[in-house]
C-alpha positions in Angstrom: 36.9 -15.2 -25.4 33.7 -13.1 -26.3 35.1 -9.4 -27.0 31.8 -8.0 -28.4 28.3 -8.8 -28.3 24.8 -7.8 -29.4 21.4 -9.5 -28.5 17.7 -9.2 -28.9 16.1 -10.3 -25.5 12.4 -11.1 -25.1 11.0 -10.8 -21.6 8.3 -13.1 -20.4 6.5 -13.2 -17.2 3.9 -15.8 -15.9 4.0 -17.5 -19.2 3.6 -14.4 -21.5 6.0 -12.4 -23.5 5.6 -8.9 -22.8 8.8 -6.7 -23.9 11.9 -6.6 -25.9 15.4 -5.4 -25.3 17.5 -4.8 -28.4 21.0 -4.4 -27.3 23.2 -3.0 -30.3 26.8 -4.4 -30.6 29.1 -3.3 -28.0 32.5 -4.4 -26.3 32.3 -7.0 -23.6 34.7 -9.0 -21.3 34.9 -12.8 -20.6 36.0 -14.7 -17.6 36.7 -17.6 -19.7 37.4 -20.1 -16.9 34.1 -19.2 -15.3 32.2 -19.0 -18.5 30.8 -15.6 -17.8 30.4 -12.6 -20.2 30.2 -9.1 -18.7 28.7 -6.2 -20.7 27.1 -2.9 -20.0 24.6 -0.9 -22.1 22.9 2.5 -21.8 19.9 4.5 -23.2 18.4 1.1 -24.5 14.5 1.3 -24.7 12.7 -1.6 -22.8 9.9 -1.9 -25.4 6.7 -3.1 -24.0 4.4 -5.0 -26.5 1.3 -2.7 -27.3 -1.1 -5.3 -26.1 0.8 -6.5 -23.0 1.0 -3.3 -21.0 -1.2 -5.0 -18.1 1.4 -7.9 -17.9 4.3 -5.2 -17.5 2.4 -3.4 -15.0 1.8 -6.5 -12.9 5.6 -7.5 -13.2 6.5 -3.9 -11.8 4.0 -4.3 -9.0 5.3 -7.8 -8.0 8.7 -6.6 -8.2 8.1 -3.7 -6.0 6.2 -5.6 -3.4 8.1 -9.1 -3.4 11.5 -10.1 -2.2 12.4 -11.7 -5.7 10.6 -12.1 -8.9 11.4 -14.7 -11.6 11.0 -14.0 -15.3 12.0 -15.7 -18.7 14.6 -14.3 -21.2 14.7 -15.7 -24.6 16.3 -14.5 -28.1 19.5 -14.7 -29.9 22.9 -13.2 -29.7 25.6 -12.4 -32.2 29.1 -12.5 -30.8 32.8 -11.6 -31.7 35.0 -14.4 -30.3 38.7 -14.1 -29.9 40.3 -17.3 -30.8 43.8 -18.7 -31.7 43.1 -18.0 -35.4 41.6 -14.5 -34.9 38.3 -12.9 -34.2 35.4 -15.0 -35.4 31.9 -13.9 -35.8 29.1 -16.1 -34.3 25.5 -15.2 -35.2 22.1 -16.2 -34.1 23.1 -18.0 -31.0 19.7 -18.7 -29.5 19.0 -18.8 -25.6 16.2 -19.4 -23.4 16.6 -19.2 -19.6 14.8 -18.1 -16.4 16.4 -15.6 -14.2 15.4 -13.7 -10.9 15.7 -10.2 -9.9 15.7 -8.8 -6.2 12.5 -6.7 -5.4 11.9 -3.6 -3.5 9.8 -5.4 -0.8 7.5 -2.5 -0.6 10.2 -0.4 0.7 9.3 -1.6 4.1 12.1 -3.8 5.1 13.5 -1.0 7.3 11.2 1.7 8.9 10.9 5.0 7.0 12.2 7.7 9.2 11.4 11.5 9.3 13.8 14.1 10.2 14.6 17.9 10.0 11.0 18.8 10.3 10.0 22.3 9.4 6.7 24.1 9.3 7.5 26.0 6.1 4.4 28.1 5.1 0.8 28.5 5.7 -1.5 28.7 2.5 -5.3 29.2 2.2 -6.0 25.5 1.9 -3.1 23.7 3.5 -0.1 23.9 5.6 3.2 23.2 4.1 5.6 21.1 6.2 9.0 20.2 4.9 10.8 17.1 6.1 13.6 14.7 5.1 12.2 11.0 4.5 14.9 8.1 4.6 13.8 5.2 2.6 15.5 1.8 2.3 15.5 0.0 -1.2 16.8 -3.6 -0.6 17.3 -4.2 -4.5 19.9 -3.1 -6.8 17.1 -1.3 -9.0 17.1 2.5 -9.5 13.5 3.5 -10.4 12.5 7.0 -11.4 8.9 7.6 -10.4 8.3 11.3 -11.4 6.5 13.6 -9.0 4.8 11.3 -6.4 2.1 12.0 -3.9 1.2 9.6 -1.3 -1.6 9.9 1.2 -0.6 10.7 4.8 -2.7 9.0 7.4 -2.9 9.4 11.3 -5.1 7.1 13.3 -6.5 5.6 10.2 -7.6 8.9 8.8 -6.2 10.9 5.8 -4.9 14.2 7.1 -2.9 15.3 4.0 -0.4 14.2 1.4 3.3 13.5 1.2 5.0 14.8 -2.0 8.3 14.1 -3.5 9.3 15.9 -6.6 11.0 14.0 -9.5 11.7 10.9 -7.2 14.5 8.6 -8.0 14.5 5.7 -5.6 18.2 4.4 -5.5 19.6 1.2 -3.7 20.1 1.2 -0.2 19.2 4.0 2.3 18.7 7.6 1.0 17.0 10.8 2.2 14.3 12.2 0.0 13.1 15.9 0.3 9.4 15.6 1.2 6.8 18.3 1.1 3.8 17.5 3.5 0.5 19.2 2.7 -1.2 19.1 6.0 -4.8 19.2 4.9 -7.3 17.5 7.1 -11.0 18.0 5.9 -14.4 17.4 7.5 -14.2 14.7 10.3 -10.4 14.5 9.9 -10.0 18.1 11.3 -9.7 17.0 14.9 -7.5 14.1 14.3 -5.1 16.5 12.3 -5.3 18.8 15.1 -4.4 16.0 17.5 -1.2 15.3 15.4 -0.2 19.0 15.6 -0.8 19.0 19.3 1.3 15.8 19.9 4.2 17.4 17.8 4.1 20.7 19.9 3.7 18.9 23.3 6.6 16.5 22.8 4.6 13.2 21.8 5.9 11.4 18.9 3.2 10.2 16.6 2.8 7.1 14.5 1.6 7.8 10.8 1.2 5.8 7.7 2.3 6.7 4.1 -0.1 5.1 1.7 0.1 4.7 -2.1 -2.8 5.2 -4.5 -3.3 4.7 -8.3 -2.7 8.5 -8.6 0.4 8.5 -6.7 2.4 8.7 -9.9 1.7 10.2 -13.4 3.6 7.5 -15.0 1.0 4.9 -16.0 3.3 1.8 -15.8 4.0 2.5 -12.2 0.5 3.2 -10.9 -0.4 -0.2 -9.8 3.1 -0.8 -8.2 3.1 2.3 -6.3 -0.7 2.0 -5.3 0.6 -1.1 -3.2 3.0 0.8 -1.1 2.0 1.1 2.5 4.6 2.4 5.0 3.8 2.0 8.7 4.5 3.3 11.2 6.3 6.3 10.0 7.2 8.2 13.3 6.7 12.0 13.3 9.1 13.1 15.7 8.0 15.7 18.2 9.2 19.0 18.8 11.2 18.8 22.0 11.2 22.6 22.9 8.7 24.9 24.2 7.5 27.7 22.1 6.7 29.7 25.1 10.3 29.9 26.6 9.6 32.3 29.5 7.0 34.5 31.1 6.9 37.2 33.7 4.3 38.2 36.2 4.3 41.5 38.0 2.0 42.6 41.0 1.4 46.2 41.2 0.9 48.0 44.5 -2.8 48.3 44.0 -3.3 44.5 43.5 -5.6 44.2 46.7 -8.0 46.8 45.3 -8.0 45.8 41.7 -7.1 42.1 41.8 -5.4 42.4 38.4 -1.7 41.7 37.9 0.3 42.1 34.8 2.0 39.2 32.7 4.0 38.8 29.5 5.8 36.0 27.7 8.4 35.5 25.2 7.8 33.3 22.2 10.6 31.5 20.3 9.6 30.5 16.7 11.7 27.4 15.4 9.9 27.3 12.0 10.5 29.1 8.7 6.8 30.1 8.7 5.7 33.0 10.9 3.6 32.4 13.8 0.7 34.7 14.5 -1.0 34.8 18.2 -4.4 36.0 17.9 -5.7 35.2 21.4 -4.3 34.1 24.7 -6.1 32.2 27.6 -3.9 30.8 30.5 -4.3 29.7 34.0 -1.7 30.5 36.5 -0.9 28.1 39.6 1.6 28.1 42.3 2.2 24.7 44.2 -1.0 23.4 43.0 -2.9 26.4 43.9 -4.9 28.3 41.3 -4.0 32.0 41.5 -5.9 33.3 38.7 -6.2 33.5 34.8 -5.8 35.3 31.5 -9.2 35.6 30.2 -9.1 35.2 26.2 -7.2 38.2 25.7 -6.9 39.3 21.9 -3.8 40.5 20.5 -2.1 40.4 17.1 1.6 39.1 18.0 3.6 38.3 15.0 6.9 36.1 15.3 8.6 35.8 11.9 10.4 32.5 11.3 13.3 31.7 13.5 12.9 34.9 15.8 12.1 35.5 19.5 9.3 38.1 20.2 8.0 39.3 23.6 4.2 40.0 24.0 2.8 43.1 25.2 1.7 43.2 29.0 -1.5 41.3 29.5 -4.0 41.6 32.5 -3.8 38.6 34.9 
């Protein structure tokens, strides 16, 4: 019956020893019949050897992307054993054994899902969109990645980034608050605009979240996170109209002027304000075009989560 245990464990991967774990003596429990010792330890540094950082990074990358990874444990243990004649201290019990650990499988065994989308604020160089991203971690590893920034792609083109502050990826399914910086540039602008048009017009969009070597500032995790590719990540459409109603009034002199009057109500579902700068519209009735609104300039401001009615516009 092992009641206390300390051990120095050297970790090896693909034939190279790369780190050491020095576990100070602490209490343990033993299932004597099954010959299994259970122990827990906290705040023990996983000390990577100075000249083996690349091996450690590759181990983390393989563990991140694969279902299982095998590595080697060797070292020596000191134990306190409860016996019929009292507690005996047994020292320098050497061991050398292979073991395996379940990997994260690229966080892609279940599709990542996006919910609670909110256009939050417009800045001079990007549009801030806040979402909840649900990720599934099939392993029993909890990994702190710091502040991470993934590329956001649509139709194979980068249109911005997805940022998670102080990300801690836990086992199983969990929601992570994500700041999307919508920031298409150059030739990506029309593709980014297509994504926004899809969203407003009730069309879901398949996007890709892609890791790079600059995704995390933590050097040992950069290779691992650069191999993350989540696809498709569906951006759910906004299934409501921004323009919720419109009115059309024909004055008594319509035959002479050919000009009627119209106005509309805008319902803003976002935290960010919406500013209407110009309106163009075609009015139809039973597939017959009655007329149109010709690029009328106006300055209509709808603060977040409000309804506003436009001034009268000439039709």
